[in-house]
N, C-alpha and C positions, 0 to 999 in steps of 0.2 A: 483390404476392407474398403468398400466404396459406400459413402453416405450420400444418397441422392435426394434426400428430403431437404427442401429449401429452408426450413426453419427448425434446425436441430438445436434444442435447448441444452446449454452446457451445464453440467452438474455444478452445484454451488461450490463444493469442495475443490473440484478441478479448476474452476475459475479462480478461486482464492490462491491455489498453488501457482497457476500461471501468472497471476498478478504479482505475487511475491518474488517469483523468479525474475520477472521483468523489472520490478522495483530494484532488486539487487544489482542488476546489470546496468540500469540507468544511472543509479546513484553511486556506483563504485568509486569514482574519483572523489566525491565529496562526502558521501554518507557511509557507504560500505555495508556489506553484509557478510557475516562469518559463515553462514550456511543457509540452505533453504529451510524455512520453518515448516513447510508442508510438502513432504515427499511421501507419496503413497497415501495422500489424503483421501483419495477416492475409495480406498479400501474400507473406510468406515469411520475412523477416528483420526483427525489430523491436528486438532488443537482444542483448547478448552472452549473456544467460541464455536468453531465449526462442528465439533462433536455434538453440540447441543442442538444443531440444526438437522432437519430431516435430509437424508440423501436424495429425496425425491427431486427430479429435475425441475418441477414446477415451483420449488421453494425459492428460487433465486430470480428476483425481478430484473428485467432489463438486459440480460446477457443472451443474445441470440446471434447465430451465424447467418451471414448473407442477408442482413437487413440494411435498409438505407440508413445513411448517417443522419443523426437528428439535426434539427435546425440549430443555428448558432445561438448561444445564450444571449439573453436580452442585456443590453448595455445600461448600466445604472449611472445616472449623472450625480447622484448624491455622494457625499463624502462618507468615509468609513465611520463606523460607530465610535463615539468618543472613548469608550473603554479600550479599543484597539489603538487609536491614535495616542492615547496616554501611555501605552505600554511599549510602543514600537517607534523609535525615532526614524526608522526606515521609511515609514509612511508619513511622518511629519515634515520631512525635508521636501524641498521643491523638486518637481519633476525635472529630470535632465534628459538631454537627447539620447544618452546611452541607455536610458531605461526602456527604450523601445527596441524589441528584438529586430535585428536587421532583416530587411525585406528579402534579401537573398536566401536567408535560412528558412523563410516561409514559402519559398518557391512561388512567389507571386500571389499567394493567397493572403487573406486577412487573418489577423490573430484570432478573431472570433471564430472563423471557419476552422482554424487549427484546433482551437479548444473544443469545438463540437466533435472533432474526430477523436480527441484524446480523453475527454472527461464527460460525465453526465452532469452538465451544469444548466441551471435555469437562468442565471444572471451573473454578471461580472462587473468589475469596476475598471473600465479602460483607463481612466485618469490616475489610477492607483497602482498600476504595474510598476514594479521596481526591480532593478538589476541588483543582485546580491554581490557583495564584495567577497567573492569566494577565493580569489587569488589562486586559481587553478587554470589549467589550459582551457577548460570549458567555461562558458558563461551561463549563469543560472538566473532565472527571472521568476519572481514570486507574483502571483496573480490572485488578489482577493476575489471571492466569488461565493455564490450559494448553489447548492446542489439541486438537481431536478428530482422531484418526488416521482417514484415509480410505483405502479400498482403491485401489490403482493397477492398472488393468486389465492383464491379461497381454498384450493386443494392443498395448500402448503400445510404440512403436518410434521411434528405434533403441534398442538395449539401453542405451546410455549415458544416454539421457533417462529411461528407466525406473529405472535405478539411482539417479539423482539424485532423482527424485520419491519413490522408496521411502525413501531416506535422510531427505528432508525430512519425510515423514509420520511416520517413527519419532521424529525429534527433537521432534515435537509432544508426545510423551508425557513428555519429560524437561526440555524447555526452557521455563521460565516466560516468559510474554509480558506486556507492558503494553498494554492496549487503552484507547483514548480515545474518549469520546463528547462531543459538544458540544451545549449547550442554549442557544438564543438566542431572539430575539423570535418566530421562526418555528417554534419547537418543538425537538424533539430530532433530532439528525442523527448517524448513525453515523460513526465516524472510522476508526481504523486500529489494527492490532495489530502489535507489534514485539517480538522477543525481547530480554530484558534484556542478553543477551550481545551482540546487535547494537548496542545503545546504547553499551555499553562499548567496542566495537571501532570505533564511528563508521561502521558499515557503510552506514547509510541517510542519513547526513548529506549526502553528495555527490549523491544521486540527484535526478533530475527538476528540475534548475535550482536546486538549493540548498535542498531540503527539510531542515528541521532537526528533530531528535528532540524530542518534546514534553517530555521530562525529561532531565536530565543528573545525574551523581553529585554528592555533596557536595563542597564546596571550589571549585566552579566558579561565579564571580560574573558572568562575561560570556564571550562568544565573539567572537573576531576572525576574520572571514571574508575571505579573500583571493581575488581574481579575476584573470583574465588581462588583461582590457581595461577594468577600472574600479578605483578606489581601494578599499582594504579597508573593511569596515564592522564596527562593534562592536554586538553584540546582548546585551541584558541578560538575566540569569537571576534569577528571584525564587522562592525556595522550591523549588528543583529544576526549576522550570518555565521554558521558553524562550519569550520573546515576540519574534516575528520577523516583519517585513514585508520580503520580498525586494525587491531592485531590480527595476524594471519591465523586461519583455522589450524588446529592441531592435525597431525597426521591421522590420528584415530578418528577425528570428526570427518575428515575428508573420505576416509575409507567407509565409514558408515553411510555417508551421503551417496557415494558411488554405488554401494550395494543396494540402497533403497531405490535409487534412480534406475538401476539395471532391472530390478524386479518390477518396478512400476512400468517400464517400457515393455517388458515381456507380458505383463498382465493386460495392458492395453486400455483400461478404463471402461466407460460405458457408452453405448451408442444404440442407435436404431435407424432403420431405413423405412421411409414412407410412414405408414401408420402402424408398424409392427410394435410389439412391446419392447421396452428397453432391455438390452442385453449387456451384461457386465462380464468382462474377462476376455481372454484370448480366444477367438473363434476357431483356432486350430488345435485347441486343447479340449479334452473331455471335461465334463462338469466336475468330476472328482479332481482332476488335475488343476482346474481353475480354483477350486475350493482350497486345495493345499497351497497353491501359489498365493492366493489372497491372504491366507494365514501368515505365510512367510513375509509377505509385503507389509502386513499390519505390524508384525513384530519388528521388522527392519525399520519401518517408519517410526515406531515408538522408541526404539533404541536411539535413532538419530535425534528425535525430539528431546530425549533425556540428555544427550550429549550437548545439543544446542543450548538447552536450559542451563546446563552446568557451566557453559562458557559465557552466558549472558552476564551483563553487569549486575552487581549486587547493590550498588549504591552510586548515585551521581550527585555531585555537589556543584551548585552554581557558585562561582567565585567572583568577587568584585575586583576592580583593578589592583587593589592592595593584597589580593590573595585571600581575603576573608570570605567565609561561607555566608552567602545570602539566602540560600535555600538548599535543602537536602531532599533528594527524590529517592523514594524506595520503589521497588517493583509494584505496579498497581494491582489491585485485586480485581477479579472478574466483574464485580459489581460496579467498580469505578469505570472500567472499560465500557460496560453496557450503558452507563448513564450518559456518555458523551459520544458514542459511536454514531456515525451517519452512514455506515456501510461502505462498500466498495464504490468509489466514484469514477471508475473507469467507464468509458463509453462502450456500447454494444460492439462486439467484434464484427467488422464488416468484411465481406468477401471482395 
């Protein structure tokens, strides 16, 4: 299959799946992922959030192939909001030489240019970049920033999906985010951006098999993570940074993931060439065969999602240095997630 149109819009669900796969790979040493949350997402229903969005390609702002990289984010000279400084000693301490990512890892480019390639940011705080005390082979840097608002096409449907996306894009203007990049032996790797409000709410803690936020507020010395089918584990916190290696996925979960990925690769996703209508499925199969394959893919993806949900934490306790519980986090409700989400902050994919 050759796609020769220079602006092929990626389906929203496919983009989310790609982002989560990349997130799991990038954060494996520090954050970890038990399994892919969205495999077979393009078959129709991939998660509570993406299932509510239209599979129309025009519903996802900002993700296009073969488009120029955006301009670097604007540098902010102001200090961080008092609410953030009051909660994170990481940003209250004086800047140190080690807080600047080594120029060698940036391949001679500025950090602002690197951020433009990795994230859709409108502005950032150069003076507030901090190196996390991860105590791993890779070095992690947290970068406070604001997301860039992107237009939501009027053709996005249903109306509820458009309203949710418009609200997410608007929150990018006012919700500060913490972006993380990793630098290891293989060079620099883009990480993830998350609103500070989401960290405070524990919104992303339970996602994708136990992903843990890269930073937590002051006063948290460790995290106690409880599961349905395994004993709780305790995760240390050093200097607001979380060091976490999740339990390995079960053999059953790996088998379900492999099956869903195999069917997903065979189905092929959605594509178009030039100005032809969008086509979904394997072009070498008949319409009936593609329909049966899509049904199998949806069932495999749903089975995998159920297994991932069963392996997710059921409760996370923030513990103080004496081991006392300072806060208990429960899995967030969809309404909580919708209230603080700023959407995917990855940059447009460039050719």
